[in-house]
N, C-alpha and C positions, 0 to 999 in steps of 0.2 A: 182357895182362898173360901174363907166361911161368910158366913151372911151376919151383918151387924149385929139382927136381931136374935141371934142363935140363943144366948144365954139368958132373957130377956121376954123373948116370943110366949105372949102367954098363951097360945096355942099348943104346946108343947111343956112350959112351966106349969098348966096348972090344967087345962082339959085334958091332957093327953097322958097323965103321969101316972092313970093307973094303965095305962098301954106304954110297957114300956118299950117290948119290943116292935111293937108297931111304928112307936115315935121315932126308933133308932132308926128302923127300912126309910121310913120319911124324911128325916134329916139326912141322913146318907146320898138319898138322892137329888133331896131338893136344897138344904140348908148348907152343904156343901157342895155341890156342884153346880146346880142351877139355879140360886137364888133370886136371881132377878127374873124371872119367870113366876116367881112365887106372887099370888095375890093378896098376900098379907106385905110381903114387902114392896110392892107397889103402890098400896096406898100411901107406907111408910114416907115413901120417897115426896109422895105431891103434896100429901099433909102431917105430918106428923106420928107418931106412934099411938097419940092420945084418943083417936076416934078411933081404931081397931078393935072392933070388938071380940073378947078373950077366945069365943068357941069357932070364930071366923074358921072356915076350912080352906086353907092355904088353895082347894081348886074350886072354890065356888065361884065362878065368876058372874053369875047372876045377882048376886050379893055382893058382890064388889062393884060391879056397875051401879047399882041402887046404892053403894056409898058412895061413891064418885059421884054421882048425877046431885045426891044431895050435899054434898059438900062446897060443890061450884055452884048451886042455886043459895047455897049460904054467903058464897063468898063475893058473887054478884048484889047479893041484899045489903052487904054491910057499905057503909056509910067512907 
């Protein structure tokens, strides 16, 4: 089963379009196999796809931690 974001994932659609071989390799390993470990997918599952930066590398765990922390703080401050 493939990731439900595959056809609209801006990392591949926009950011990686100039590197098709690299994009294909990553997609085969991550998007068609172990997509639940993808950091972009994790953000999507928790907060939707509207906040995922287009150039967020699926393996950038530090950036993901910051995004998740920021979103949780926003949620805690909403009335």
